[in-house]
C-alpha positions as CSV (number, residue, x, y, z in Angstrom):
1,M,38.5,6.6,3.1
2,A,41.4,6.7,0.3
3,E,42.1,9.9,1.1
4,T,43.0,9.2,5.0
5,S,45.0,6.4,3.8
6,T,47.2,8.5,1.4
7,L,47.6,11.2,4.0
8,N,48.5,8.6,6.7
9,N,51.0,6.9,4.0
10,E,52.4,10.1,3.4
11,L,52.9,11.3,7.1
12,I,55.0,7.7,7.4
13,I,57.0,8.7,4.5
14,T,57.4,12.0,5.8
15,K,58.6,10.5,9.6
16,I,60.9,8.0,7.8
17,N,62.7,10.7,5.9
18,T,63.1,12.4,9.3
19,I,64.3,9.5,10.8
20,F,67.3,8.8,7.8
21,V,68.2,12.9,8.1
22,E,68.2,12.7,12.3
23,E,69.5,9.3,12.9
24,F,71.6,8.5,10.1
25,E,72.7,11.8,9.3
26,V,71.8,11.7,5.5
27,D,71.1,14.6,3.6
28,E,67.2,14.8,2.5
29,S,68.6,15.5,-0.7
30,V,69.9,12.3,-1.6
31,I,66.7,10.2,-0.8
32,S,64.9,8.9,-3.1
33,P,62.3,6.0,-3.7
34,E,64.0,4.6,-6.1
35,K,67.6,4.7,-4.3
36,N,69.3,1.8,-3.1
37,L,68.4,2.0,0.7
38,K,72.1,0.1,2.4
39,E,73.8,2.2,-0.2
40,T,72.1,5.8,0.4
41,L,72.1,5.6,4.1
42,D,75.5,3.7,4.2
43,L,74.1,1.1,6.4
44,D,76.4,-1.7,8.3
45,S,75.2,-4.4,10.7
46,L,74.9,-2.1,13.7
47,D,72.8,0.6,11.5
48,Y,70.5,-2.3,10.9
49,V,70.2,-2.7,14.6
50,D,69.5,1.2,15.0
51,L,66.7,0.9,12.3
52,V,64.9,-1.8,13.7
53,V,64.7,-0.1,17.1
54,L,63.8,3.1,15.5
55,V,61.1,1.5,13.5
56,D,60.0,0.0,16.9
57,E,59.7,3.3,18.5
58,N,58.4,4.9,15.8
59,F,55.8,2.5,14.4
60,G,55.4,0.2,17.2
61,F,56.4,-3.1,15.3
62,K,59.8,-5.0,15.5
63,P,61.5,-5.9,12.1
64,K,63.2,-9.1,11.8
65,A,66.4,-9.6,10.0
66,E,65.0,-11.4,7.1
67,D,62.6,-8.8,6.6
68,F,65.5,-6.8,5.2
69,T,66.2,-9.6,2.4
70,T,63.4,-7.9,0.3
71,I,64.0,-4.5,1.0
72,I,66.2,-2.9,-1.7
73,T,65.2,0.3,-2.3
74,I,64.0,3.2,-0.2
75,Q,60.5,2.6,-1.4
76,D,60.5,-1.0,-0.4
77,F,61.1,0.4,3.2
78,Y,58.4,2.7,2.6
79,N,56.3,0.2,1.5
80,F,57.0,-2.4,4.5
81,V,56.7,-0.1,6.9
82,I,53.0,1.3,5.6
83,T,52.2,-2.4,5.4
84,R,53.1,-3.3,8.6
85,A,52.1,-0.1,10.3
86,G,48.5,-1.4,9.6
87,V,47.6,1.6,7.8
């Protein structure tokens, strides 16, 4: 069972990274778990709206604005999506 969760987590992280590259035009080489999410993706308030829509479309839930108050790093965002996606 643990292997399935690990595999699912890796698939979610891969999908998130693909979204970052395709939708936010970030070079994959700058995506690293310890980096600041907002700075790495150069997010403004409209970008957060786009991110919410993309999470909803790809993972089936809609983050709220207050969810982002605790998401600082890219790893925080991975963990948030993994937890909320029910994996």
